N, C-alpha and C positions, 0 to 999 in steps of 0.2 A: 418583866420578862414575858408574862402571859399576854400583855398588850401588844408587844412586838410580834409574837408568834401568831396571834389572832390577825394582826395586820398582814402577815405573810399568807395565811390561808385565805384571807379576804381578797388579797391580790390575785391568788390563783383562781378564785371563783369569778371575779369580774373579768379576768383575762379571757377565760373560756367563753363567757356569756356575751361579752361585747363583740368579739370577733364574729360570732355566729350571725349577729344582726347586721354586721358591716359587709357581708359577702357580696351583695349586689353592687355596692359602690366599688369594691375592689375589682370585681369583674369588669365594670364599665371603664375604670381608669387604666388597668393593666392589660385589658383585652384578653382575659383568660377564657379558655374553653370551659365547658361544664366539668370535664374530667380534671383539668388543672385546678379549678376552683375547689373541687372536692378535696384535693390534696392539701389545700391550705389548712383544712381541719384535720384530715387524716394523718398528716405528717406529725402534728402535735400529739394526736392520740397514740400513734405508734411509738414515739419517743417517750411519752408519759407512761403508757402501759407497759412497754417493753423493758424499761430500765428501773421500774419501781422496786423490784426485789433486790436488785444489785445496789440501788441507792440506799435502801434501808440497811442492808448488811454493811455497806461502806461506812454509814454513820456509826454503827456499833463498833467497827474495827478501828476507824481512824479519827474518831472524835465527832460528836454530834454538832457541836458549835462550829468546828472548822468546816464540816461538810455543808452546814446550813449557810454560813457566810459566803464561802467560795462560790457555791452554786447560785445563791441569790444574786451575787455580782455578775455571774455569767448570764443569768436570766435578764438582768438589767441591760447588759450590752446587746444581746441578740434581739431583745424587744425593740431597742432603738434602731438597730440595723434593719429590722423588718419594716419599721416605719419609713426608712429611707429608700427601701427597695423600689427600683424602676423596672425590674424583670420578675416574672412569676417565679422562676426557679430560686431566685435570691430570697423571696418571701417564704417559699416552701421550706428551704434549707434552714432559715432562721426559726421557723415554727418548730421544726424537728428538734433543733438544739434547745429551744425554749422548753419543749416537752421533756427532754432529758434532764434539764436543770430542775424543772418542777418535780420530776421523779426522784431526785436526790433530796431536795430541800423539804419536800412535804413530809416524808416519813422521818426525816431528821428532826423537823419541828415537832411532830407528834411525839417522838421518843424523848425529846427534851422535857415535854410536859409530863409524860408518864414516869420519867425517872426523877423529876424534880418535886413532884407532889406525892405525898404518901398515899398508897393504895387505900381506897375507901371513900368516905364522904368528900374529902378535900379534892382528891384527884377527879372524882365524878363531876363535881361542880366545875372544875377547870375544863374538863373535856366537853361538857355540855355547852359552856360559853364558847369554846373553840369551834365546835361543830355548828352552833347557831350562827357564828360569824361567817363560817364558810358558806352556809346556805344563803345568808343575807347578802354576801358578796355576789353570788350567782344571780339572785333576784334583782339586786340593784344594777348589776352589769347589763341586764337586758334593757333597762331604761337608759342608762348612761351610753350604751353602745348606739342606740337609736339617735340620741341627741348629738353625740360626737360625729357619727357617720354622716349626719345631715350637714355638718360643717365641712369635715374632711376625714376620710377613712383612716388617714395616717395618725390622727389623734388617738384612735382606738389602740394603737401600739405605743405611741409616745406616752400616753397617760399611765399605763402600767409601769413603764420605765421610770418615770418621775416618782411614782409611789414606791417602787422598789428601791430607789436611791434614798428616800426618806426612811424607809424601814431598815435599810442597811446601816445608815448613820446612827439610828437609834439602837440597833441590835449590838453593835460593837461594844458599847459600855454596859448594856443591860443584860445580855445573855452571858451567864457565867461559863467558864471553861468546864467541859465535862471531863471527869477523871478517866484516864485510860488505864486499864489493867495490863501492866507491862508483862506480867507472868502468863497472861492468856495467849493462846495460839492466835496470832493476828494474820495468818496467811489467808489470802483471798482465793476462794475456790474458782479459779479462772475458767476451767473447763465447764463446770456447772453453771457459772455466770453466763458464759457465751451460749450454752445450750438453752437455758431457760429464757434468755433475752430473745434469741431468734425464734424460739417456740411461741412465746407470747405475741411477738410481732406478727408471726405468720397467722396465728389464730385470730388476732384482732383484724388483720388485713383480710383474711378469708371471710370472716363474719360481716365486716363492713361492706365488702364488695359482693356479697352473696346475691343481692337483688339486681346488680348491674353487670356482673361478669358471667361468662359461660359457666354452666353447671359443672362441667368436667374440670375446668380450671379451679373453680371454688373448692370442689371436692379434693383436688390434689393439694391445694394450699393448706386446707384444714387438716387433711390426712398427714401431711408432713409435720404440721405443728403438733398434732397428737403423738406422732412417733417420737418427736424430740422431747415431749413431756415424759413419755415412758423411759427414754434414754436418760433424762435428767434424774428420774427417781433412782435408776440403777447407779448413776454416778454418785448421787448423794449418799446412798447406802454404803458405798465403798470409800468415800472421801474421808480422810482424817480430820478435815476442817470444812464440813459441808456449808454451802451457802444457806440452805434451809434444812435444819435438823428435822427429820421426819417425825420425831416424837413431839415436835412443837404443835402439830395438828391434834394431838391427843391431850393437850393442856386445856383444862377447863372446857369452855365452849368455843374455843378458837375456830375449829372447823365449822361448827354450826353458824357462828357469826359471819364467817366468810361466805357461806352458801346463801344465807338469808340476805346478806348485803348485796350479793350478786343479783338475786331475784328482785330485790327492792329497787336497785338502780335500773335494771332492765325494764321494770314496769314504768318507772317515772319517765325515763328518757324516751321510751316507746310512746307513752301518752303525749309528752311534749311535742314530739315529731308529728303525731296525728293532729293534735290541737292546732299547731301552727299552720299546717297545710289546710285544715278546715277553715280557719279564720282568714287566712290570706288568699288562698286559691279559690275557695268557694264563696266566701263572704266578701272578699275584696277589701279586707282591712289592711291598713298600712302596718309596717313593722313596728312603729311606735305604738299604735293602737293595740297591737297584739301583745307587745311587751307590758303595757299598762294593764291589759286584761289579766295577765298572769302574775302581776305584782303581788296579789293577795297571798300567793304561795310563800312570799317572804315573811309572813307572820311568824314563822318558826324562829326567826332571828330574835324575836321578842319572847316567845314562849319557851324556847330551849333553855335559856339561862335562868328563867324565873319560875315557871310552872313545873317543868320536867324534873328538876332535882327533888322537889317535894314528892312527886309521884314515885320516883325511883326509891326514895327513902321509905315510902309507905308500902309499895307493892313489889319492889324489886325490878331489875332490868328486864327480865324475860317477859313479865306481864305487861310492862309498859311498851316493849317492842311489839308484842302481840296486839295491843290496843292501837298502835300506830299502823300496823298492817291492816287491821280491820277498817280503820278510818280511810286508808288509801283505797281498799277494795270498794268501799261504799262510794268514794269520790269518783272513781272510774265508772262504776255502774250508773251513777247519776248523770253521766255525760252521754250515755247511750241514746237517749231520745232526741239528740241534737237534730235540728232541721235547718232549712234555708232561712227561716224567719225567727229562730231562737234568739231571744233578747239576752243581754249580758247578765241580767239579774237571775236568769235561770241557770247560767253557767257559774255564777259566783259560789254556790255551795261546794262545787267541785274544787275550785281554786282554794278556798279557805280550809276545806277539809284536808287538802294536800299539804298546806302549811302546818296543820295540826299533826298530820302523819309524820312529816319530816321531824318536827319537834320531838315526837314520841319515839321514833325509831332510829334516826340517824345517830344521834349522840350515844344512846344506850348500846347500839351495835358497836360503836367505837370502844366503849368501855369494856364490853364483853369480849371483843376481839383482841384485847391486850391484857385482860385480867388474868392474874396468876402466872404471867410470863416472866421469866428471869430478866433482870435488868440488862444483861449482856445480849438479850435477843429482842429487846423492845423495838429496835429499828426495823428488823426484818419482819416482826409481827405487824407493825404499822404498814410496811411495804406490801405485805401479803394482803392485808385488808383493803388497801387502796387499789391494788391490782384487781381484786374481786369487784370492787365498785366500777372500775374502768372497763373491765371486760363485760360486766353486766350491762353497762350503758351501750357498748357496741352491739351486744347480743340483742338487746331490746329494740334498737334502731333497725337492725337487719331483719329481725322477725316481723316487726310492724310493717316495714317496707315490702317484704315478701308477701304478706297477707293482702296488703292493698293491691299489689300487682296481680296476684292470683284471683282476688275477688272481682277485679274490674277487667280482666283479660277477655272475658266473654261478652264485653259490651255492657256490663252492669253499671248502674249509676255510681258515680264517684262517692257520693254521700253514703251509699250502702257499703262501699268498700271501707270507708273510714269507720263506720259503725262495726263492721266485722273485725277490723284491726284492733278495736278496743278490747277484744277478747284476749289479746296478748297481755296487756298490763293487768287485766283482771285475773287471768289464769296465773301469771307469775306471782302476783300478790297473794292469792289464795294458797298457792303452793308454799310460799314463804311462811304464811301463817300456820299451815299444817306442821312444818318443820319446827317452828317456834313452840307450838302447842305440845309437840313431842318432848321438848325439853322439860316442860312443866310436868308431864306424865312420868318422865324418867325420875325426876326429883321426888315426886310424890310416892313412887313405888320403891325408892331406895331405903333400905332398912336403917333404922337409927341404932348406932352402936354405942353402948354405954361406956363412959370413961374416956 
């Protein structure tokens, strides 16, 4: 069962990474404008981020196995349709539906793990293997995307469809049916679902387009998203069957894990954006050379299931997360001296340290973000965590882009703009480390009650 679920999260990872690398080939074949090309990625992000909470709650209410299998099948079909697209709008529509499918099957898969393995050492081991596979899929997808796009960009969409078919055929006999509590309130909070979905989509859209759209338009979009978030909180407090029970954020370290996860994702995706622009636009590296340069980050696929469990057993999740954030901050700082003649050997410490940071932080954040949560809310807890990761990624990209634009608007050197933008991932990581350190301080100051 764990093998199948790891295959699904691996599929999600390579799907995102491969398409990023194939964008130039897609533009050349379909004749897309820059705005249309951006929507190939943005459509997936909107579907994925917008429907994650609803997908997680649907898994809790209607059966995790059912939701996983149905939406995996939908992902398979729309990936294949995207590969057959001869018009830009068809590809964009297929990517949006693929994002929605991933938004349901990802928290469903995570909640199958958290409800199938007993909380503690066994579940931690399973989650660390799962998270290592996800990161490994993303790293490998960078290379596979370059190879497949060099042959035909359509293979970048057909390959995930074939892999999805294999996983689906294996999942049917291997994933057990999840018991559904017939006595529980199984009503779906429709009003809350619509409100939060539109809110998140508006926020992601506003953040993603912050550096490309008019400031007034961006402010209006983000303002509308925030207003809907406030409305969602009011709806949830009054709903007899809320989509997200407000008390969930007070369970264990769920709120802290989501905030740190948002900052961790913002830092990494901001850095990746800066590094890719630096290597390809300034240094003239090909997409394949860039992918291979960043392949060392995939070391976490090996470290996460082997080294991290031992560290978690000895030091606990919070200290391991803090170590991962410290490694990430050092990695980004080491990239600051980049120049026009910097050799790859000088960049390698950054890449390998990022692999270490992912191994130490990503899996334990997943553990902490679902620890102590009732089984009936595991799906929505997973959806909440993945929403934080997704929104963090959009925020990091937008912030890094905005800094580059601002730093170079006065005619400053582009290299200086990239160096200045590195302050975004460094700042986000340091802030995440401060929040994590506060958890240690809180625990240390908590009185010990006898009996």
